[in-house]
ZAKE-523545 format. One record per residue: x, y, z of N, C-alpha, C in turn; residue in one letter. Coordinates in nm, 2 decimals. Example, Ala and Ser with C-alpha at 12.3 -4.5 7.8 and 13.67 -1.06 7.14 Angstrom:
<tifis>
     n_u     n_v     n_w    ca_u    ca_v    ca_w     c_u     c_v     c_w  resn
    1.32   -0.57    0.78    1.23   -0.45    0.78    1.32   -0.33    0.78     A
    1.28   -0.22    0.71    1.37   -0.11    0.71    1.29    0.00    0.79     S
</tifis>
This chain:
<tifis>
     n_u     n_v     n_w    ca_u    ca_v    ca_w     c_u     c_v     c_w  resn
   -1.94    5.90    7.36   -1.94    5.87    7.22   -2.08    5.83    7.17     M
   -2.14    5.74    7.25   -2.28    5.70    7.21   -2.37    5.81    7.20     R
   -2.36    5.91    7.29   -2.45    6.03    7.29   -2.43    6.11    7.16     Y
   -2.30    6.12    7.12   -2.27    6.19    7.00   -2.33    6.13    6.88     K
   -2.33    6.00    6.87   -2.39    5.93    6.76   -2.54    5.95    6.76     I
   -2.60    5.94    6.88   -2.75    5.95    6.89   -2.78    6.10    6.85     I
   -2.71    6.19    6.90   -2.73    6.33    6.86   -2.72    6.36    6.71     F
   -2.61    6.30    6.65   -2.59    6.31    6.51   -2.71    6.25    6.43     L
   -2.75    6.13    6.47   -2.87    6.07    6.40   -2.99    6.16    6.42     L
   -3.01    6.21    6.54   -3.13    6.29    6.56   -3.12    6.42    6.48     F
   -3.00    6.48    6.46   -2.98    6.60    6.38   -3.01    6.57    6.23     F
   -2.96    6.45    6.19   -2.98    6.42    6.04   -3.13    6.39    6.01     L
   -3.20    6.33    6.11   -3.34    6.30    6.08   -3.42    6.43    6.08     I
   -3.39    6.52    6.17   -3.46    6.65    6.17   -3.43    6.73    6.05     W
   -3.30    6.72    6.01   -3.26    6.80    5.89   -3.34    6.75    5.77     G
   -3.35    6.61    5.75   -3.42    6.55    5.64   -3.57    6.59    5.65     A
   -3.63    6.60    5.76   -3.77    6.63    5.78   -3.79    6.78    5.74     M
   -3.69    6.87    5.78   -3.71    7.01    5.74   -3.70    7.03    5.59     I
   -3.60    6.96    5.53   -3.58    6.97    5.38   -3.71    6.92    5.31     V
   -3.76    6.81    5.36   -3.89    6.75    5.30   -4.00    6.85    5.32     R
   -4.01    6.91    5.44   -4.12    7.00    5.46   -4.11    7.12    5.37     L
   -3.99    7.17    5.35   -3.97    7.28    5.26   -4.01    7.25    5.12     Y
   -3.97    7.12    5.07   -4.01    7.08    4.94   -4.16    7.07    4.92     H
   -4.23    7.02    5.02   -4.38    7.01    5.01   -4.45    7.14    5.02     I
   -4.41    7.22    5.12   -4.48    7.35    5.14   -4.44    7.46    5.05     S
   -4.32    7.46    5.00   -4.28    7.58    4.92   -4.27    7.54    4.77     I
   -4.17    7.44    4.74   -4.15    7.41    4.60   -4.27    7.34    4.53     K
   -4.33    7.25    4.61   -4.44    7.17    4.55   -4.56    7.27    4.53     S
   -4.58    7.36    4.62   -4.69    7.46    4.61   -4.67    7.54    4.48     T
   -4.55    7.59    4.46   -4.52    7.66    4.33   -4.55    7.58    4.21     Y
   -4.51    7.45    4.21   -4.53    7.36    4.10   -4.67    7.34    4.07     Y
   -4.75    7.31    4.17   -4.89    7.29    4.15   -4.97    7.42    4.11     Y
   -4.92    7.53    4.16   -4.98    7.66    4.12   -4.96    7.68    3.97     Q
   -4.84    7.65    3.92   -4.81    7.67    3.78   -4.89    7.57    3.70     E
   -4.90    7.44    3.75   -4.98    7.34    3.68   -5.13    7.38    3.67     L
   -5.18    7.43    3.78   -5.32    7.47    3.78   -5.34    7.59    3.68     A
   -5.24    7.68    3.68   -5.25    7.79    3.59   -5.25    7.75    3.44     K
   -5.17    7.65    3.41   -5.17    7.60    3.27   -5.30    7.53    3.23     K
   -5.36    7.47    3.33   -5.49    7.40    3.30   -5.61    7.50    3.28     N
   -5.60    7.62    3.34   -5.71    7.71    3.32   -5.68    7.82    3.22     I
   -5.55    7.83    3.18   -5.52    7.94    3.08   -5.47    7.87    2.95     E
   -5.51    7.93    2.84   -5.47    7.88    2.71   -5.40    7.99    2.63     R
   -5.28    7.96    2.59   -5.20    8.06    2.51   -5.22    8.03    2.36     K
   -5.27    8.13    2.30   -5.30    8.13    2.15   -5.20    8.22    2.08     L
   -5.12    8.16    1.99   -5.03    8.24    1.92   -5.09    8.32    1.80     Y
   -5.05    8.44    1.78   -5.10    8.52    1.67   -4.98    8.54    1.57     V
   -5.01    8.49    1.44   -4.91    8.50    1.34   -4.88    8.64    1.29     K
   -4.76    8.68    1.28   -4.72    8.81    1.22   -4.74    8.81    1.07     P
   -4.76    8.93    1.02   -4.77    8.95    0.87   -4.63    8.96    0.82     I
   -4.59    8.89    0.72   -4.46    8.89    0.66   -4.42    9.02    0.61     R
   -4.30    9.07    0.63   -4.26    9.20    0.59   -4.25    9.21    0.43     G
   -4.26    9.33    0.38   -4.24    9.36    0.24   -4.10    9.37    0.20     E
   -4.07    9.35    0.08   -3.93    9.37    0.02   -3.94    9.48   -0.08     I
   -3.86    9.59   -0.06   -3.86    9.70   -0.15   -3.71    9.72   -0.21     I
   -3.70    9.78   -0.32   -3.57    9.81   -0.38   -3.52    9.95   -0.33     D
   -3.41    9.99   -0.38   -3.35   10.12   -0.33   -3.43   10.24   -0.36     I
   -3.52   10.23   -0.46   -3.61   10.34   -0.50   -3.75   10.33   -0.43     D
   -3.76   10.23   -0.34   -3.89   10.22   -0.27   -4.00   10.14   -0.35     G
   -3.96   10.08   -0.46   -4.06   10.00   -0.53   -4.07    9.86   -0.47     K
   -4.19    9.82   -0.46   -4.22    9.69   -0.40   -4.17    9.57   -0.49     L
   -4.10    9.48   -0.43   -4.05    9.36   -0.50   -4.13    9.24   -0.45     L
   -4.18    9.25   -0.32   -4.26    9.14   -0.26   -4.36    9.20   -0.16     A
   -4.48    9.16   -0.17   -4.58    9.22   -0.08   -4.69    9.11   -0.05     M
   -4.78    9.14    0.03   -4.88    9.04    0.07   -5.02    9.08    0.02     N
   -5.10    8.98   -0.02   -5.24    8.99   -0.05   -5.32    8.93    0.07     R
   -5.42    9.00    0.11   -5.50    8.96    0.23   -5.61    8.87    0.19     I
   -5.63    8.76    0.26   -5.73    8.67    0.24   -5.76    8.58    0.36     G
   -5.80    8.46    0.34   -5.84    8.37    0.45   -5.80    8.23    0.42     F
   -5.77    8.15    0.52   -5.75    8.01    0.51   -5.87    7.93    0.57     S
   -5.89    7.81    0.53   -6.00    7.73    0.59   -5.95    7.60    0.64     I
   -5.99    7.57    0.77   -5.95    7.45    0.83   -6.08    7.37    0.88     S
   -6.06    7.24    0.89   -6.17    7.15    0.93   -6.14    7.09    1.06     I
   -6.24    7.08    1.14   -6.23    7.02    1.28   -6.17    6.88    1.27     K
   -6.08    6.85    1.37   -6.01    6.72    1.37   -6.10    6.61    1.42     P
   -6.06    6.49    1.40   -6.13    6.37    1.45   -6.27    6.34    1.38     H
   -6.29    6.40    1.27   -6.41    6.36    1.19   -6.37    6.23    1.12     L
   -6.46    6.14    1.13   -6.44    6.00    1.08   -6.39    6.01    0.93     E
   -6.28    5.94    0.91   -6.23    5.93    0.77   -6.33    5.86    0.68     Q
   -6.36    5.93    0.57   -6.46    5.88    0.48   -6.60    5.88    0.53     G
   -6.62    5.94    0.65   -6.75    5.94    0.71   -6.84    6.05    0.65     G
   -6.97    6.04    0.69   -7.07    6.13    0.63   -7.04    6.28    0.67     K
   -7.00    6.30    0.79   -6.99    6.44    0.83   -6.87    6.51    0.76     Q
   -6.76    6.44    0.75   -6.64    6.50    0.68   -6.68    6.53    0.53     L
   -6.75    6.44    0.47   -6.79    6.46    0.33   -6.89    6.57    0.31     N
   -6.97    6.59    0.41   -7.07    6.70    0.41   -7.00    6.83    0.42     L
   -6.90    6.84    0.51   -6.82    6.96    0.52   -6.74    6.99    0.39     V
   -6.68    6.89    0.33   -6.60    6.91    0.21   -6.70    6.95    0.10     A
   -6.81    6.89    0.09   -6.91    6.93   -0.02   -6.96    7.07    0.00     D
   -6.98    7.11    0.12   -7.02    7.25    0.15   -6.92    7.35    0.11     K
   -6.79    7.32    0.13   -6.68    7.41    0.09   -6.67    7.42   -0.07     L
   -6.69    7.30   -0.13   -6.68    7.30   -0.28   -6.80    7.37   -0.34     V
   -6.91    7.36   -0.28   -7.03    7.42   -0.33   -7.02    7.58   -0.31     H
   -6.95    7.62   -0.20   -6.93    7.76   -0.18   -6.82    7.82   -0.27     T
   -6.71    7.74   -0.28   -6.60    7.78   -0.37   -6.58    7.67   -0.47     F
   -6.64    7.68   -0.59   -6.63    7.58   -0.69   -6.49    7.54   -0.74     P
   -6.40    7.64   -0.72   -6.26    7.61   -0.77   -6.18    7.51   -0.68     D
   -6.24    7.49   -0.56   -6.17    7.39   -0.47   -6.18    7.25   -0.52     L
   -6.08    7.17   -0.48   -6.07    7.03   -0.52   -6.10    6.95   -0.40     N
   -6.22    6.88   -0.40   -6.26    6.80   -0.28   -6.16    6.69   -0.25     K
   -6.11    6.62   -0.36   -6.01    6.51   -0.34   -5.89    6.56   -0.27     T
   -5.84    6.67   -0.31   -5.71    6.73   -0.25   -5.74    6.76   -0.11     M
   -5.85    6.82   -0.08   -5.88    6.86    0.06   -5.89    6.74    0.15     M
   -5.95    6.63    0.11   -5.96    6.51    0.19   -5.83    6.45    0.20     L
   -5.74    6.46    0.10   -5.61    6.40    0.11   -5.52    6.47    0.21     K
   -5.53    6.61    0.21   -5.46    6.68    0.31   -5.51    6.65    0.45     V
   -5.64    6.64    0.47   -5.70    6.62    0.60   -5.66    6.48    0.65     Y
   -5.65    6.38    0.56   -5.61    6.25    0.60   -5.46    6.25    0.64     K
   -5.38    6.32    0.57   -5.24    6.33    0.60   -5.21    6.38    0.74     K
   -5.29    6.48    0.78   -5.26    6.55    0.91   -5.35    6.50    1.02     H
   -5.45    6.41    0.99   -5.54    6.36    1.09   -5.47    6.26    1.18     S
   -5.48    6.28    1.31   -5.42    6.19    1.41   -5.50    6.20    1.54     S
   -5.49    6.09    1.62   -5.55    6.09    1.75   -5.49    6.19    1.84     A
   -5.36    6.23    1.81   -5.29    6.32    1.90   -5.30    6.47    1.85     Y
   -5.36    6.49    1.73   -5.38    6.62    1.68   -5.52    6.68    1.72     N
   -5.52    6.78    1.80   -5.64    6.84    1.84   -5.67    6.98    1.78     H
   -5.58    7.02    1.69   -5.60    7.14    1.62   -5.68    7.12    1.49     K
   -5.75    7.23    1.45   -5.82    7.22    1.32   -5.72    7.20    1.21     Y
   -5.75    7.13    1.11   -5.66    7.09    1.00   -5.68    7.18    0.88     I
   -5.58    7.25    0.84   -5.59    7.35    0.73   -5.60    7.27    0.60     K
   -5.71    7.29    0.52   -5.73    7.22    0.40   -5.73    7.31    0.28     V
   -5.74    7.44    0.31   -5.74    7.55    0.20   -5.65    7.66    0.25     V
   -5.54    7.68    0.18   -5.44    7.78    0.22   -5.48    7.92    0.20     D
   -5.55    7.95    0.09   -5.58    8.09    0.07   -5.71    8.10   -0.02     F
   -5.80    8.19    0.03   -5.92    8.23   -0.04   -5.92    8.38   -0.04     V
   -5.94    8.44   -0.16   -5.94    8.58   -0.17   -6.04    8.65   -0.08     R
   -6.01    8.77   -0.03   -6.09    8.85    0.06   -6.23    8.87    0.00     Y
   -6.24    8.91   -0.12   -6.38    8.94   -0.17   -6.46    8.81   -0.19     R
   -6.40    8.70   -0.22   -6.47    8.57   -0.23   -6.52    8.53   -0.09     D
   -6.44    8.54    0.01   -6.48    8.50    0.14   -6.59    8.58    0.20     M
   -6.59    8.71    0.17   -6.69    8.80    0.24   -6.83    8.76    0.21     M
   -6.85    8.70    0.09   -6.99    8.66    0.05   -7.03    8.53    0.13     R
   -6.93    8.45    0.16   -6.96    8.32    0.22   -6.94    8.32    0.38     A
   -6.87    8.42    0.43   -6.83    8.42    0.57   -6.95    8.41    0.67     Y
   -7.06    8.48    0.64   -7.17    8.47    0.74   -7.23    8.33    0.76     P
   -7.22    8.25    0.65   -7.27    8.11    0.66   -7.17    8.02    0.72     V
   -7.05    8.02    0.67   -6.94    7.93    0.71   -6.90    7.95    0.85     L
   -6.90    8.08    0.90   -6.86    8.11    1.04   -6.95    8.04    1.14     S
   -7.07    8.01    1.10   -7.16    7.94    1.20   -7.14    7.79    1.21     L
   -7.06    7.74    1.12   -7.04    7.59    1.12   -6.92    7.56    1.21     D
   -6.95    7.48    1.32   -6.85    7.44    1.42   -6.74    7.35    1.36     R
   -6.77    7.29    1.25   -6.67    7.20    1.19   -6.57    7.27    1.10     D
   -6.59    7.40    1.08   -6.51    7.49    0.99   -6.45    7.60    1.07     I
   -6.32    7.62    1.05   -6.25    7.74    1.11   -6.19    7.82    1.00     S
   -6.22    7.95    1.01   -6.17    8.05    0.91   -6.07    8.15    0.98     I
   -5.95    8.16    0.93   -5.86    8.25    0.98   -5.80    8.34    0.88     E
   -5.77    8.46    0.92   -5.70    8.56    0.83   -5.57    8.51    0.78     A
   -5.54    8.53    0.66   -5.42    8.47    0.59   -5.37    8.57    0.49     E
   -5.24    8.56    0.46   -5.18    8.64    0.36   -5.11    8.55    0.26     T
   -5.11    8.60    0.13   -5.04    8.53    0.03   -4.94    8.62   -0.04     K
   -4.82    8.56   -0.06   -4.71    8.64   -0.11   -4.74    8.68   -0.26     R
   -4.71    8.80   -0.30   -4.73    8.85   -0.43   -4.61    8.92   -0.48     Y
   -4.56    8.89   -0.60   -4.44    8.95   -0.66   -4.48    9.03   -0.78     Y
   -4.48    9.17   -0.77   -4.52    9.25   -0.88   -4.45    9.23   -1.01     P
   -4.32    9.20   -1.00   -4.23    9.18   -1.12   -4.23    9.04   -1.17     Y
   -4.30    8.95   -1.10   -4.31    8.81   -1.14   -4.17    8.74   -1.16     G
   -4.16    8.67   -1.27   -4.03    8.60   -1.29   -3.91    8.68   -1.32     R
   -3.93    8.81   -1.35   -3.82    8.90   -1.39   -3.73    8.92   -1.27     Y
   -3.78    8.92   -1.15   -3.69    8.94   -1.04   -3.68    8.82   -0.95     A
   -3.74    8.70   -0.99   -3.75    8.58   -0.91   -3.62    8.53   -0.87     A
   -3.51    8.54   -0.95   -3.38    8.49   -0.92   -3.31    8.56   -0.80     H
   -3.36    8.69   -0.78   -3.30    8.77   -0.67   -3.40    8.77   -0.55     I
   -3.52    8.79   -0.57   -3.62    8.80   -0.46   -3.64    8.66   -0.40     V
   -3.65    8.56   -0.49   -3.68    8.43   -0.44   -3.83    8.41   -0.42     G
   -3.86    8.31   -0.33   -4.01    8.28   -0.31   -4.02    8.22   -0.17     Y
   -4.15    8.21   -0.13   -4.18    8.14    0.00   -4.26    8.01   -0.03     T
   -4.26    7.92    0.06   -4.33    7.80    0.05   -4.37    7.74    0.19     G
   -4.45    7.64    0.18   -4.48    7.57    0.31   -4.36    7.51    0.37     R
   -4.34    7.53    0.50   -4.23    7.47    0.57   -4.25    7.32    0.59     S
   -4.13    7.25    0.60   -4.14    7.11    0.62   -4.10    7.08    0.77     N
   -4.10    6.95    0.81   -4.08    6.91    0.95   -3.94    6.95    1.00     K
   -3.84    6.94    0.91   -3.70    6.98    0.95   -3.70    7.12    0.98     K
   -3.76    7.21    0.89   -3.75    7.35    0.91   -3.84    7.39    1.04     E
   -3.95    7.32    1.06   -4.03    7.35    1.18   -3.95    7.32    1.31     N
   -3.88    7.21    1.30   -3.80    7.17    1.43   -3.69    7.27    1.46     A
   -3.64    7.34    1.36   -3.53    7.44    1.39   -3.58    7.57    1.44     K
   -3.71    7.61    1.41   -3.76    7.74    1.44   -3.90    7.73    1.48     D
   -3.93    7.77    1.61   -4.07    7.76    1.66   -4.16    7.85    1.59     F
   -4.11    7.97    1.55   -4.19    8.07    1.48   -4.23    8.01    1.34     T
   -4.14    7.95    1.28   -4.17    7.89    1.14   -4.27    7.78    1.16     V
   -4.26    7.70    1.27   -4.35    7.60    1.30   -4.50    7.65    1.31     D
   -4.51    7.76    1.38   -4.64    7.82    1.40   -4.70    7.89    1.28     Q
   -4.61    7.95    1.20   -4.65    8.02    1.08   -4.68    7.92    0.96     I
   -4.59    7.83    0.95   -4.61    7.73    0.84   -4.55    7.77    0.71     G
   -4.49    7.88    0.70   -4.43    7.93    0.58   -4.29    7.98    0.60     V
   -4.20    7.96    0.50   -4.06    8.00    0.52   -4.01    8.04    0.38     I
   -3.91    8.13    0.38   -3.84    8.17    0.26   -3.76    8.05    0.20     G
   -3.78    8.02    0.07   -3.72    7.90    0.02   -3.59    7.94   -0.07     K
   -3.58    8.06   -0.12   -3.47    8.10   -0.20   -3.45    8.25   -0.20     S
   -3.34    8.30   -0.25   -3.32    8.44   -0.27   -3.33    8.52   -0.14     G
   -3.37    8.65   -0.16   -3.38    8.74   -0.04   -3.49    8.68    0.06     L
   -3.59    8.62    0.01   -3.69    8.56    0.10   -3.63    8.46    0.20     E
   -3.53    8.38    0.15   -3.47    8.29    0.24   -3.36    8.35    0.33     R
   -3.28    8.44    0.27   -3.16    8.50    0.34   -3.21    8.58    0.45     Y
   -3.32    8.66    0.43   -3.37    8.75    0.54   -3.50    8.69    0.60     Y
   -3.51    8.56    0.60   -3.64    8.50    0.65   -3.67    8.54    0.79     N
   -3.57    8.53    0.88   -3.59    8.56    1.02   -3.64    8.70    1.04     E
   -3.59    8.79    0.96   -3.64    8.93    0.98   -3.77    8.95    0.91     T
   -3.79    8.89    0.80   -3.92    8.91    0.72   -4.04    8.85    0.79     L
   -4.02    8.73    0.86   -4.13    8.66    0.92   -4.18    8.73    1.04     Q
   -4.10    8.82    1.11   -4.15    8.89    1.23   -4.15    8.80    1.35     G
   -4.21    8.85    1.45   -4.22    8.77    1.58   -4.37    8.74    1.61     K
   -4.38    8.62    1.68   -4.52    8.58    1.72   -4.58    8.67    1.83     L
   -4.70    8.70    1.81   -4.78    8.76    1.92   -4.86    8.65    1.99     G
   -4.93    8.68    2.10   -5.01    8.58    2.16   -5.12    8.64    2.25     Y
   -5.22    8.57    2.27   -5.33    8.61    2.36   -5.35    8.49    2.46     T
   -5.38    8.53    2.58   -5.41    8.43    2.69   -5.56    8.43    2.72     I
   -5.62    8.32    2.71   -5.76    8.31    2.74   -5.78    8.20    2.85     S
   -5.88    8.22    2.94   -5.91    8.13    3.04   -6.02    8.03    2.99     K
   -5.99    7.90    3.02   -6.08    7.80    2.97   -6.15    7.72    3.09     V
</tifis>
């Protein structure tokens, strides 16, 4: 009986050692490989262009205008010289921009945990940006991205049916990852009802850092 107990204990100890060895050599290796991969690879999402809405005769009810958005580098000191210089530069380039509103948006989204550039201008027309792009693109505190703006050829005459789009809120972002990345969602009418179809699917690129 004593030998059986000793043999059982010996078997259990060896079994535990084999399980531990498997965990260290196989499962942990896979875990650390994935962790290392995440550290050297960066996944950047590419926003899709929102689909157009047409009527039964093929006439456009909702379409996109092509332009650009402008974002400012995070962690610039609030009210500091550098942030004001960047804002002044943008206002000088595009006189229609409101410096106070840009700084307000920047302050709202500025956080020690936010490492993304903060969008302060939603849309600048293509022809206006083309004149300024060579200079602004060299500024590391400024990020310029391609953007689209919804345009409704029939204006208010079809607004009650077509609806409209707007900036998504936290609740809407939490429900849909694609909406969170795009930042725009259908708010009413066809834009809202068919939002999932119209917004399309995210693309992505993987770069090594």
